[in-house]
C-alpha positions as CSV (number, residue, x, y, z in Angstrom):
1,M,-38.0,12.0,70.8
2,S,-40.7,14.7,70.4
3,K,-43.5,12.0,70.3
4,A,-42.0,10.3,73.4
5,L,-41.8,13.6,75.4
6,K,-45.4,14.4,74.5
7,K,-46.5,11.0,76.0
8,A,-44.7,11.8,79.3
9,G,-47.8,13.4,80.7
10,R,-46.2,16.6,81.8
11,P,-44.7,19.7,80.1
12,I,-41.0,19.2,79.1
13,F,-38.9,21.8,77.2
14,F,-37.4,20.2,74.2
15,S,-34.4,22.0,72.7
16,L,-33.3,21.0,69.2
17,C,-29.8,21.4,68.0
18,E,-28.4,20.8,64.5
19,W,-26.6,24.1,64.6
20,G,-29.1,25.8,62.3
21,E,-27.8,24.0,59.2
22,M,-31.2,22.8,58.0
23,H,-33.0,26.1,59.0
24,P,-34.9,24.5,62.0
25,A,-36.6,27.9,62.7
26,E,-38.8,27.1,59.6
27,W,-40.0,23.7,61.0
28,G,-38.8,23.3,64.6
29,F,-42.1,24.5,66.2
30,H,-43.8,21.2,65.1
31,V,-41.3,19.1,67.1
32,G,-39.7,21.2,69.8
33,N,-39.7,24.3,71.9
34,S,-36.4,25.9,70.8
35,W,-33.9,25.4,68.0
36,R,-30.4,26.5,67.4
37,T,-30.1,29.0,64.6
38,T,-26.3,29.2,64.7
39,C,-23.1,27.3,65.1
40,D,-21.5,27.2,68.5
41,I,-20.7,30.6,70.2
42,T,-17.4,31.5,71.8
43,D,-16.7,34.1,74.4
44,T,-15.8,37.0,72.1
45,W,-17.6,40.1,70.9
46,E,-17.3,39.0,67.3
47,S,-18.8,35.6,67.9
48,M,-21.6,36.9,70.1
49,I,-22.6,39.7,67.8
50,S,-22.5,37.5,64.7
51,R,-24.8,35.0,66.5
52,A,-27.2,37.8,67.3
53,D,-27.2,38.8,63.6
54,Q,-27.8,35.3,62.3
55,N,-30.5,34.7,64.9
56,E,-32.4,37.9,63.9
57,L,-32.8,36.6,60.4
58,Y,-35.4,34.1,61.8
59,A,-37.3,36.5,64.0
60,Q,-40.6,35.9,62.3
61,Y,-40.6,32.2,63.4
62,A,-40.3,32.9,67.2
63,R,-43.5,32.7,69.2
64,P,-44.8,31.5,72.5
65,G,-43.8,27.8,72.8
66,G,-41.1,28.0,70.1
67,W,-37.9,30.0,70.3
68,N,-34.9,30.8,68.2
69,D,-31.7,29.9,70.1
70,P,-28.4,31.6,69.1
71,D,-26.6,29.4,71.7
72,M,-25.8,29.8,75.4
73,L,-24.9,33.0,77.2
74,E,-21.2,33.5,77.7
75,I,-21.6,36.1,80.5
76,G,-19.1,35.4,83.3
77,N,-16.5,33.4,81.2
78,G,-14.2,36.4,81.0
79,G,-13.7,36.9,77.3
80,M,-15.7,40.2,77.0
81,T,-16.0,43.4,79.0
82,K,-18.9,44.3,81.3
83,D,-20.5,46.5,78.7
84,E,-20.2,43.8,76.0
85,Y,-21.8,41.3,78.4
86,I,-24.7,43.7,79.0
87,V,-25.2,44.0,75.2
88,H,-25.0,40.2,75.1
89,F,-27.7,39.7,77.7
90,S,-29.8,42.5,76.2
91,L,-29.8,41.0,72.7
92,W,-30.6,37.5,74.0
93,A,-33.5,38.9,76.1
94,I,-35.1,40.9,73.3
95,S,-34.6,38.0,71.0
96,K,-36.6,35.8,73.4
97,A,-33.7,33.4,73.3
98,P,-33.4,30.8,76.0
99,L,-31.3,32.4,78.7
100,L,-29.0,29.4,79.4
101,L,-25.9,30.2,81.3
102,G,-22.6,28.9,79.9
103,C,-20.4,29.9,82.8
104,D,-19.4,28.1,86.0
105,I,-22.2,29.2,88.3
106,R,-20.1,28.1,91.4
107,N,-17.6,30.9,90.7
108,M,-19.7,33.8,89.4
109,T,-18.5,37.3,90.2
110,Q,-20.8,39.9,91.7
111,E,-20.7,41.7,88.3
112,T,-21.9,38.6,86.5
113,I,-24.7,38.0,89.0
114,E,-25.9,41.7,88.6
115,I,-26.1,41.3,84.8
116,I,-27.9,37.9,84.7
117,S,-30.3,38.7,87.5
118,N,-31.7,42.0,86.1
119,K,-35.3,41.2,86.7
120,E,-36.6,43.8,84.2
121,V,-34.5,42.5,81.4
122,I,-35.5,39.0,82.2
123,A,-39.2,40.1,82.1
124,V,-38.6,41.4,78.6
125,N,-37.4,38.0,77.6
126,Q,-40.4,36.4,79.3
127,D,-43.1,38.8,78.0
128,S,-46.3,37.0,77.1
129,Y,-46.4,38.4,73.5
130,G,-43.2,36.4,72.7
131,I,-42.3,38.6,69.8
132,Q,-38.6,38.6,68.9
133,A,-37.0,41.9,68.3
134,R,-35.8,43.0,64.9
135,K,-33.4,45.6,63.7
136,A,-35.5,48.6,62.8
137,R,-32.6,50.7,61.6
138,M,-28.9,50.1,60.8
139,H,-26.4,52.8,59.8
140,G,-22.7,52.0,60.1
141,D,-22.1,50.9,63.6
142,E,-25.5,52.1,64.8
143,E,-28.4,49.7,65.2
144,I,-31.9,50.1,66.7
145,W,-33.5,46.8,67.7
146,V,-37.2,47.0,68.5
147,A,-40.0,44.6,69.7
148,P,-43.5,45.2,71.0
149,L,-44.3,44.0,74.5
150,S,-47.6,43.4,76.2
151,S,-49.6,46.2,77.9
152,Y,-48.8,48.7,75.1
153,R,-45.1,48.7,75.7
154,T,-42.1,48.6,73.4
155,V,-38.6,47.5,74.1
156,V,-35.7,49.2,72.3
157,V,-32.0,48.4,72.3
158,I,-29.9,51.2,71.0
159,L,-26.6,49.6,69.9
160,N,-23.2,51.1,69.0
161,R,-21.4,48.1,67.5
162,G,-18.1,50.0,67.1
163,S,-15.3,50.6,69.5
164,V,-15.6,54.4,69.6
165,R,-18.1,55.8,72.1
166,Y,-20.6,58.3,70.6
167,S,-24.3,59.2,70.9
168,V,-26.9,57.2,69.0
169,T,-30.5,58.3,68.7
170,A,-33.6,56.2,68.2
171,F,-36.5,57.9,66.5
172,W,-40.2,57.4,66.9
173,E,-40.5,56.0,63.4
174,D,-37.9,53.3,64.3
175,M,-40.4,52.1,66.8
176,G,-43.4,52.4,64.6
177,L,-44.8,55.3,66.7
178,D,-46.5,58.5,65.5
179,P,-44.0,61.5,66.0
180,N,-46.5,63.1,68.4
181,T,-46.6,60.1,70.7
182,V,-45.9,60.8,74.4
183,V,-44.0,58.0,76.1
184,E,-42.6,57.1,79.5
185,A,-39.2,55.6,79.0
186,R,-36.7,54.0,81.3
187,D,-33.3,52.5,81.0
188,L,-33.4,48.9,82.3
189,W,-29.7,48.9,83.0
190,D,-29.7,52.1,85.0
191,V,-29.6,50.0,88.2
192,L,-25.9,49.1,87.3
193,K,-25.0,52.8,86.9
194,L,-23.0,52.3,83.7
């Protein structure tokens, strides 16, 4: 299939799926443009977060033209809360995963549209560096996911995986920055006024 598509004379995105069983992240770049790193996702927090964890194990293999795919987005299917869907979209975006919608686009709510159309989060996914985020720090339910972006920028997801709301802090060293670094930071989800 890969050879046939290359002979088509135009660019075609070729997505491989064998559910990650044969570790396609290690060889998929030679035959396709993305490869599933996990079994099928379901519309639950546990399924989504476990797919993100499994996908992160292969971060070193992602690069422009070849992407790790933890399966489609479940946003809009109704199994998770708004905050959980925002985490879902954020983790897929920083993982440079294909942003394939798995909901019925004919019946999307305004909330779903607002989440999946966040241009700044989509821009993180489409950044020219194409470097997949990794967990820089994990402590209990706290995680800090980090990836460099073009133009001397860094993207950070500060994640509380637990069910109790509390404050989580990311430190400069989590991002590989000198403690005296001055930065301009912004919350890409501030537009939804969480």
